[in-house]
C-alpha positions in Angstrom: 26.8 -18.9 76.9 26.7 -22.3 75.7 27.8 -23.2 71.9 24.2 -24.4 71.2 22.6 -21.0 72.1 25.1 -19.4 69.8 24.3 -21.8 66.8 20.6 -21.3 67.4 20.8 -17.6 67.3 22.6 -18.0 64.2 19.9 -20.5 62.8 17.1 -18.0 63.6 19.0 -14.7 62.5 21.0 -16.2 59.4 18.5 -18.6 58.0 15.1 -18.7 59.4 14.6 -14.7 59.1 16.4 -14.8 55.8 14.7 -17.7 54.3 13.2 -15.5 51.7 16.5 -15.3 50.1 16.2 -18.9 48.9 13.4 -17.7 46.5 16.1 -16.3 44.6 18.0 -19.6 43.5 14.5 -21.2 43.0 13.3 -18.5 40.6 16.9 -18.7 38.8 16.6 -22.4 38.4 13.3 -22.1 37.1 14.4 -20.1 34.1 17.3 -22.2 33.7 15.1 -25.2 33.5 13.1 -23.6 31.1 15.9 -22.9 29.0 17.0 -26.6 29.3 13.9 -28.0 28.2 13.6 -25.7 25.2 17.0 -26.9 24.2 16.1 -30.5 24.5 12.9 -29.9 22.2 15.2 -28.2 19.9 17.4 -31.2 19.9 14.4 -33.7 19.3 13.2 -31.7 16.4 16.5 -31.4 14.7 17.2 -35.0 14.9 13.5 -36.0 14.4 13.4 -38.2 17.8 9.5 -37.8 18.7 9.5 -40.4 21.5 12.9 -39.1 23.1 13.5 -39.5 26.6 15.5 -37.3 28.7 16.1 -37.4 32.6 16.5 -35.2 35.8 20.2 -35.9 35.5 20.2 -34.2 32.0 18.7 -31.4 33.7 21.0 -31.4 36.4 24.1 -31.5 34.3 22.7 -28.7 32.1 22.6 -26.6 35.6 25.8 -27.6 37.2 27.8 -28.8 34.0 29.8 -25.6 33.4 32.0 -25.8 30.2 34.4 -27.9 28.9 38.0 -27.4 28.7 38.8 -24.1 26.9 41.8 -23.8 24.4 42.8 -20.2 23.8 42.9 -19.3 20.2 42.8 -16.2 18.1 39.6 -17.5 16.4 37.4 -18.5 19.3 36.9 -16.2 22.1 36.5 -17.2 25.7 32.8 -17.8 26.5 32.1 -17.5 30.3 29.6 -20.1 31.5 26.9 -17.8 32.5 24.5 -20.5 34.2 27.6 -22.1 36.3 28.8 -18.8 37.2 25.2 -17.5 38.5 24.8 -20.6 40.5 28.0 -20.4 42.3 28.4 -16.6 42.7 24.7 -16.3 43.9 25.5 -18.8 46.7 28.6 -16.8 47.9 26.5 -13.3 47.8 23.8 -14.6 49.7 26.3 -15.5 52.6 28.2 -12.4 52.4 27.0 -9.9 54.9 25.4 -11.8 57.5 28.6 -12.7 59.7 30.0 -9.3 59.6 26.7 -7.5 60.7 26.4 -10.1 63.6 29.8 -9.5 64.5 29.5 -5.9 64.7 26.0 -6.2 66.1 24.7 -8.7 68.8 27.5 -11.1 67.9 29.8 -8.9 69.9 27.5 -9.2 73.0 27.3 -12.9 72.6 31.3 -13.2 72.3 31.5 -11.2 75.5 28.8 -13.1 77.3 30.2 -16.6 76.2 33.9 -15.7 76.8 34.8 -17.6 73.9 35.5 -16.5 70.3 36.0 -20.0 69.2 32.0 -20.9 69.8 31.3 -17.7 67.8 33.7 -18.8 65.0 32.5 -22.5 64.9 29.2 -21.3 65.0 29.6 -19.1 61.7 31.4 -22.0 60.1 28.3 -24.6 60.7 25.8 -21.6 59.6 27.6 -20.9 56.4 27.7 -24.8 55.6 24.2 -25.2 56.6 23.0 -22.3 54.5 25.0 -23.3 51.5 23.5 -27.1 51.8 19.9 -25.5 52.0 20.7 -23.2 49.0 21.6 -26.4 46.7 18.9 -28.2 47.8 16.6 -25.8 46.8 18.1 -25.9 43.3 17.8 -29.7 43.3 14.3 -29.7 44.4 13.4 -27.3 41.7 15.2 -29.6 39.0 13.3 -32.4 40.4 9.9 -30.7 40.3 10.6 -29.6 36.9 11.6 -32.9 35.7 8.0 -34.5 37.1 6.3 -31.6 35.3 7.8 -32.2 31.9 7.5 -36.0 32.3 11.4 -36.6 32.5 12.8 -40.0 33.9 13.5 -39.8 37.7 17.0 -41.4 37.3 20.6 -40.5 37.1 20.7 -41.6 33.1 22.0 -39.2 30.8 22.5 -38.7 26.9 26.0 -37.6 26.0 24.8 -36.5 22.6 22.2 -34.5 24.1 24.7 -32.9 26.5 26.9 -32.1 23.7 24.0 -30.1 22.0 22.6 -28.3 25.0 25.9 -27.0 26.1 26.6 -25.9 22.7 30.1 -27.6 22.7 32.4 -27.5 19.7 32.7 -30.5 17.5 36.3 -31.1 18.4 35.1 -31.5 22.0 34.1 -35.0 22.5 32.2 -36.5 25.6 32.4 -40.2 26.4 29.3 -42.1 25.5 28.2 -42.6 29.2 25.0 -43.9 30.4 24.5 -42.4 33.7 26.0 -39.9 36.4 28.1 -41.4 39.2 26.4 -40.5 42.4 29.8 -39.2 43.9 30.0 -36.5 41.0 26.7 -34.9 42.3 27.8 -33.9 45.6 31.1 -32.7 44.8 30.0 -29.2 43.5 28.2 -28.5 46.5 31.2 -29.3 48.5 33.2 -27.0 46.4 30.5 -24.1 46.8 30.8 -24.7 50.8 34.5 -24.7 50.6 34.6 -21.2 48.7 32.1 -19.6 51.0 34.0 -20.6 54.0 37.1 -19.1 52.3 35.1 -16.0 51.6 34.0 -15.8 55.3 37.5 -16.2 56.5 38.6 -13.4 54.0 36.1 -10.8 55.6 38.7 -11.1 58.5 41.2 -9.4 56.4 39.1 -7.3 53.8 35.8 -5.8 53.2 33.2 -8.3 52.5 32.7 -6.9 48.9 36.6 -7.4 48.1 36.1 -11.1 49.7 33.3 -11.7 47.3 35.1 -10.3 44.3 38.4 -12.5 45.3 35.8 -15.6 44.9 34.5 -14.3 41.5 38.3 -13.9 40.4 39.2 -17.7 41.4 35.8 -18.6 39.7 36.6 -16.8 36.3 40.3 -18.1 36.4 38.9 -21.6 37.2 36.6 -21.6 34.1 39.5 -20.1 31.6 41.9 -22.7 32.8 41.4 -26.4 33.5 43.6 -27.4 36.3 43.2 -29.1 39.5 45.1 -26.3 41.4 42.1 -23.8 40.8 39.8 -25.6 43.0 36.5 -24.5 41.3 37.4 -26.9 38.5 36.1 -29.3 40.9 32.8 -27.9 40.4 32.5 -28.2 36.7 31.1 -31.7 35.9 31.8 -31.4 32.3 35.5 -31.6 33.2 35.4 -34.8 35.0 37.0 -37.8 33.8 33.9 -39.7 33.5 32.4 -37.8 30.8 35.4 -35.9 29.4 38.2 -38.0 27.9 40.9 -35.3 28.6 39.0 -34.5 32.1 40.8 -34.9 35.6 39.8 -37.5 38.4 37.2 -35.6 40.1 37.2 -38.1 43.0 40.5 -36.4 44.1 38.4 -33.3 44.8 37.1 -34.7 48.1 40.4 -35.1 50.0 41.2 -31.7 48.4 38.1 -30.2 49.9 38.5 -31.7 53.3 42.2 -30.7 53.6 41.5 -27.1 52.3 38.5 -26.7 54.6 40.5 -27.9 57.6 43.1 -25.3 56.9 40.7 -22.4 56.2 39.0 -23.2 59.7 41.9 -23.3 61.8 43.3 -20.4 60.0 40.5 -18.3 60.3 40.1 -19.4 64.2 43.6 -18.0 64.7 42.9 -14.8 62.9 39.6 -14.1 64.7 41.1 -14.6 68.2 43.5 -11.9 67.4 40.7 -10.0 65.6 40.2 -6.1 66.9 36.3 -5.8 66.8 36.4 -2.4 68.1 38.6 -1.3 65.2 36.4 -2.8 62.5 33.3 -1.3 64.2 35.2 2.2 63.9 36.0 1.5 60.3 
């Protein structure tokens, strides 16, 4: 069986037949945008700015921004970034079960007929990547539509003081007075999401899907708690990028890091899958 047929099967079974799952990020983003707009209106009322103009970039940063650096103290408990966490956790959750179910179902017949486990593995890599892109595209579209409906500027301009307010940042956490979001900063969180969904896919060759999802969540929580480039989810937190946070790290380093780790994950997963006992997995 040719690779294109295997990939077409994944597109049909893993995306087309499951496209209803993309309703979930759409609904979630609608409520997040409503919360964002409510906070923007509160900001304008508090500061008495009747003609305040915000942009879809301000809304995007509210959705994907995450949290600034957290400094552990006895007086300030850790506040987990719920919105940011929901965005990335739901992405991993939606791609969790299909690969395993396919491998133990029709996928096992495809592997036999194709005579190549490599084709099946790379098809799943492309499927996971494509589904994750569609997931975030849905979120982007909802943000854009919400901005159009509420008459937001369709630009990448942002207001740092507004971001400080709607993210409820502490007074001692300064955001630099930047005028716009760099285009290169917009796509990095999506790439990080793809990276960890691929890591989750590979982990399923070693442990149960639920455990692999738990591992991803642990890394996510650790990344929110500790600001370090050695926890890659930090590269998905724009409020920690050096273009807006004075003590932030250079987010552009995230691109080569993602490329390197993705390559390692794909090759490691391929090696594992070539020696993977599907029959034993079915018995379990």
